[in-house]
Structure formats: C-alpha cells, structure tokens
C-alpha positions as CSV (number, residue, x, y, z in Angstrom):
1,M,0.0,0.0,0.0
2,S,1.6,3.2,-1.2
3,E,1.1,6.8,0.0
4,R,-0.4,7.4,-3.4
5,N,-3.1,4.8,-2.5
6,L,-3.5,6.2,1.0
7,S,-4.2,9.7,-0.5
8,A,-6.4,8.5,-3.3
9,D,-9.6,8.5,-1.2
10,S,-12.7,10.3,-2.2
11,E,-12.9,14.0,-2.6
12,P,-12.3,16.0,0.6
13,R,-15.4,16.0,2.7
14,R,-17.1,19.4,3.2
15,R,-19.8,21.1,5.2
16,R,-19.1,19.4,8.5
17,R,-19.3,22.4,10.7
18,G,-22.7,21.4,12.0
19,A,-21.8,17.8,12.9
20,T,-22.5,17.2,16.6
21,G,-22.8,14.3,19.0
22,P,-20.6,11.2,19.3
23,A,-21.4,9.9,15.7
24,G,-20.7,13.3,14.2
25,D,-17.5,13.7,16.2
26,E,-16.3,10.3,15.2
27,S,-16.9,11.1,11.5
28,V,-15.1,14.4,11.7
29,R,-12.3,12.9,13.6
30,A,-11.8,10.2,10.9
31,A,-12.0,12.9,8.2
32,L,-9.3,15.0,9.9
33,I,-7.0,12.0,10.2
34,E,-7.4,11.2,6.6
35,A,-6.8,14.8,5.5
36,T,-3.7,14.9,7.6
37,Q,-2.4,11.7,5.9
38,R,-3.0,13.4,2.6
39,Q,-1.2,16.6,3.7
40,L,1.7,14.5,4.9
41,A,1.9,12.5,1.7
42,S,2.2,15.7,-0.4
43,A,4.4,17.7,2.0
44,P,8.1,17.5,0.9
45,D,9.3,18.4,4.4
46,G,6.8,16.1,6.2
47,E,5.1,19.1,7.9
48,I,1.4,19.8,8.1
49,A,-0.6,22.9,8.9
50,T,-3.7,22.4,11.0
51,R,-5.4,25.3,9.3
52,A,-5.0,23.5,5.9
53,V,-6.3,20.3,7.3
54,C,-9.4,22.0,8.8
55,E,-10.1,23.8,5.5
56,E,-9.9,20.5,3.6
57,V,-12.4,18.9,5.9
58,G,-14.6,22.0,6.2
59,V,-14.4,22.5,10.0
60,T,-12.9,25.3,12.1
61,Q,-9.7,24.9,14.1
62,P,-11.5,24.9,17.5
63,V,-13.2,21.6,16.3
64,L,-9.8,20.0,15.7
65,Y,-8.5,21.2,19.1
66,R,-11.6,19.9,20.8
67,L,-11.2,16.5,19.3
68,F,-7.4,16.1,19.5
69,G,-6.3,18.6,22.1
70,D,-3.6,20.1,19.9
71,K,-1.5,19.5,16.8
72,N,0.6,16.9,18.7
73,G,-2.6,15.0,19.6
74,L,-3.7,15.0,15.9
75,L,-0.3,13.6,14.9
76,D,-0.5,10.9,17.5
77,A,-3.9,9.9,16.2
78,V,-2.5,9.8,12.6
79,A,0.4,7.7,13.8
80,D,-1.9,5.2,15.5
81,A,-4.1,5.1,12.4
82,A,-1.0,4.3,10.4
83,F,-0.3,1.4,12.8
84,E,-3.7,0.0,12.0
85,Q,-2.8,0.0,8.3
86,Y,0.5,-1.6,9.2
87,A,-1.2,-4.3,11.4
88,R,-3.7,-5.1,8.6
89,R,-0.7,-5.5,6.2
90,K,1.0,-7.9,8.7
91,Q,-2.1,-10.0,9.0
92,E,-2.0,-10.6,5.2
93,L,1.5,-12.1,5.5
94,E,1.5,-15.9,5.5
95,V,2.2,-17.5,8.9
96,T,4.3,-20.6,8.2
97,D,5.5,-23.5,10.3
98,D,9.0,-21.8,10.2
99,P,9.1,-18.9,12.6
100,V,12.6,-17.9,11.4
101,A,11.3,-17.6,7.8
102,D,8.4,-15.5,9.1
103,L,10.9,-13.3,11.0
104,Y,12.8,-12.6,7.7
105,A,9.6,-11.9,5.9
106,G,8.5,-9.5,8.7
107,W,11.8,-7.5,8.4
108,N,11.5,-7.3,4.6
109,D,7.9,-6.2,4.7
110,H,8.7,-3.6,7.3
111,M,11.3,-2.1,4.9
112,A,8.8,-2.2,2.1
113,F,6.2,-0.4,4.2
114,A,8.7,2.4,5.0
115,A,9.6,2.8,1.3
116,E,6.0,3.0,0.2
117,N,4.8,5.3,3.0
118,P,7.9,7.5,3.9
119,S,6.0,10.4,5.5
120,L,3.7,8.2,7.6
121,Y,6.7,6.1,8.5
122,Q,8.7,9.1,9.7
123,L,5.7,10.2,11.8
124,M,5.3,6.8,13.4
125,F,9.0,6.3,14.3
126,T,10.8,9.7,14.5
127,P,10.7,10.7,18.2
128,R,8.4,13.7,19.0
129,P,8.3,15.5,22.3
130,H,5.4,14.6,24.5
131,S,4.0,12.1,22.0
132,A,1.4,9.7,23.3
133,A,1.2,7.5,20.1
134,T,1.1,3.8,20.8
135,A,2.3,2.6,17.3
136,F,5.9,1.9,18.3
137,R,4.9,-0.2,21.3
138,R,2.3,-2.1,19.4
139,I,4.7,-2.9,16.6
140,L,7.3,-4.1,19.1
141,D,4.6,-6.4,20.5
142,L,4.0,-7.9,17.0
143,L,7.7,-8.6,16.6
144,E,7.9,-10.2,20.1
145,A,5.1,-12.5,19.1
146,T,7.1,-13.9,16.2
147,L,10.2,-14.1,18.3
148,T,8.3,-16.0,21.0
149,R,7.6,-18.6,18.3
150,C,11.3,-18.6,17.5
151,A,12.2,-19.2,21.1
152,A,9.6,-22.0,21.4
153,A,11.3,-23.7,18.4
154,G,14.7,-23.4,20.3
155,V,16.4,-21.1,17.8
156,L,16.7,-17.9,19.8
157,V,19.8,-17.3,21.9
158,T,18.2,-14.6,24.1
159,T,14.7,-13.6,25.3
160,P,12.1,-12.5,22.8
161,R,12.0,-9.1,24.6
162,L,15.7,-8.5,24.3
163,A,15.8,-9.8,20.7
164,A,13.0,-7.4,19.8
165,Q,14.8,-4.5,21.4
166,L,17.8,-5.2,19.1
167,I,15.9,-6.0,15.9
168,L,13.3,-3.2,15.8
169,P,15.7,-0.2,16.3
170,A,18.0,-1.6,13.6
171,N,15.1,-2.1,11.2
172,I,13.8,1.5,12.0
173,G,17.3,3.0,11.8
174,V,18.0,1.7,8.3
175,A,14.5,2.6,7.1
176,L,14.7,6.2,8.4
177,S,18.2,6.6,7.1
178,R,17.2,5.6,3.6
179,I,14.2,7.9,3.7
180,A,16.0,11.0,5.1
181,Q,19.4,10.6,3.4
182,P,18.9,8.4,0.3
183,G,22.1,9.7,-1.2
184,L,24.2,8.7,1.8
185,F,22.5,5.3,2.3
186,D,22.3,4.2,-1.3
187,D,23.6,0.6,-0.9
188,P,20.6,-1.4,-2.3
189,V,21.5,-4.4,-0.1
190,L,22.0,-2.4,3.1
191,P,18.7,-3.6,4.6
192,D,19.6,-7.2,3.9
193,R,23.2,-6.9,5.2
194,T,21.9,-5.2,8.4
195,R,19.2,-7.8,8.8
196,D,21.7,-10.7,8.5
197,A,24.1,-9.1,11.0
198,I,21.3,-8.5,13.5
199,F,19.7,-12.0,13.1
200,A,23.2,-13.6,13.5
201,A,23.3,-12.1,17.0
202,V,20.0,-13.6,18.1
203,L,19.4,-16.8,16.1
204,T,21.2,-20.1,16.8
205,G,21.1,-21.1,13.2
206,A,23.3,-18.2,12.3
207,R,25.8,-18.3,15.2
208,V,26.7,-20.7,18.0
209,P,26.8,-18.9,21.3
210,S,30.3,-18.6,22.7
211,D,29.2,-19.7,26.1
212,P,26.1,-21.8,25.7
213,D,23.9,-22.4,28.8
214,P,21.6,-25.3,28.2
215,V,19.6,-24.6,31.3
216,R,18.9,-21.0,30.2
217,A,18.0,-22.3,26.7
218,A,15.6,-24.9,28.1
219,A,14.0,-22.3,30.4
220,R,13.6,-19.9,27.5
221,Q,12.0,-22.6,25.3
222,M,9.6,-23.8,27.9
223,R,8.5,-20.3,28.9
224,S,7.8,-19.5,25.2
225,Q,6.0,-22.8,24.6
226,L,3.8,-22.1,27.7
227,A,3.1,-18.5,26.4
228,I,1.9,-20.0,23.1
229,T,0.0,-23.1,24.1
230,S,-0.5,-22.8,27.9
231,T,-1.3,-25.8,30.1
232,D,-4.3,-27.1,32.1
233,K,-2.0,-29.1,34.5
234,L,-1.4,-26.1,36.7
235,E,-3.6,-23.6,38.5
236,P,-3.3,-20.0,37.3
237,V,-1.2,-19.0,40.3
238,E,1.1,-22.0,39.7
239,T,1.5,-21.1,36.1
240,A,2.4,-17.5,37.0
241,L,4.9,-18.7,39.5
242,L,6.5,-21.1,37.0
243,D,6.6,-18.3,34.4
244,R,8.5,-16.1,36.9
245,W,11.0,-18.9,37.8
246,L,11.7,-19.5,34.1
247,E,12.0,-15.8,33.5
248,R,14.6,-15.5,36.3
249,I,16.6,-18.5,35.0
250,D,16.8,-16.8,31.5
251,E,17.8,-13.4,32.8
252,P,21.0,-12.1,31.4
253,H,24.0,-12.5,33.6
C-alpha cells in the first residue's frame, strides 16, 4: 500500500461544521486524520498545517483542538491510524511453520512499508516530544510474538523481549536513514546486510553462542511454549509462579 493509494480516497469532505454528538465527532475525527495523511503525503518536508487540514475537511480549528487537544494529539492519532494499516498488512502475511522464515519476511515487509509510505513512517518512528502515540509499542509487540515462536522452536539465543529491542531499532534506523538521506545510504542491499548481521546475533542457526547455557536455553524454550500453548496441568497462580521462575533463569548475567 503506497502513500499514493493512501491519499487517493474520495474528494475531501465538506460542510461538517454542524456535525454534533458522538457519531458526528467520530466522523469528523476520521476525516481530519485522513486529511492529515494526505497533507503528509504531499508535503516535501513532512510538515502539516492544522489550518489547511481543517479547510480541507470543512471545519474550524477549534473543532480540531476539541477532538485532539492540539496538533501533537492529531499527529499521535494519525500515527496510531497508520499502525492499524501496518497491522492489517502484517495480518496478510503468511504465517508458516517456520518462525525464522516469518521473521525474515517481517523484516523485509517492514522495509517495504517504509519505502511505500515515507511520510507516515517518519511520523510513526521519529521521536516527537510529549508524543502519546502507541504505534511503536504495538509494533514491538507484534515482533515479540514472532520471536516467541522462534524461542519456542529453540532457535533464539536470548529472550524474545531483548531480541525485539535489538531488531526493531536496527530495522527502523535503516529505514529512516534511507528515507531521510537516500544519497548517503544508497547501498541497495544495506537492509539485507543489516538484517543478516542482527539476526546472526539472536538466532542459533546463524551463530553458535560462545558460552552456551543449556539450562537458560531450556527455560527460554519452555517459557515461550507455555506462552503460546498454555497448560491445564497447573492452577493460574502456579502457572504465573512457573513463568516467573523460568524468566529468572533466563535473565542475562
């Protein structure tokens, strides 16, 4: 899905000044988010003007501020809406029996999303002061879910959480660098080389740990298996206690 597609919606909606009540507010809110996406897609510097957004939708600026608080609140809402697009895209990816293959596919698709939606991607991942957007956290959760499957298969050398904290910033860093400075980061295989280097640090198939700890590995695998399939052999409090013990065994030294 490209920004061209994102901005190719119907003609800007007009005459919304009289919309009132929850249904009207929700309609205006959605229209303002869509208009902001279009403004972002056409802005060479990635900046938007709230006045222009309001004029496109046909409302006054006080309406925007009532619904979003301020410009930052509007941008947070746009970033979270972009995550929903990202999540729908991820749901369309095939989930195979090979979690490592799915991890590779996820990295590659993340890079494709960034290339197709550069302005939205920058909004989602470039730090903004006082941002309350949840997109970053939710994408990290999606990645951790795939990494939990890798851990359950016994191919992860660290915890899903720590692996995600290594993989996602690298993925984002390469994507943002290629968007902001394409002339400097013009190596066409840079994303693949970065991916392979990062995955080599977390996957057993790419690198044998220098100091393997079979107990940690077993605890990590069991904890991940329980997270995926659960068990009816234990009471909930016992399951929680076992999870905590396994987590402690797998803590970095």
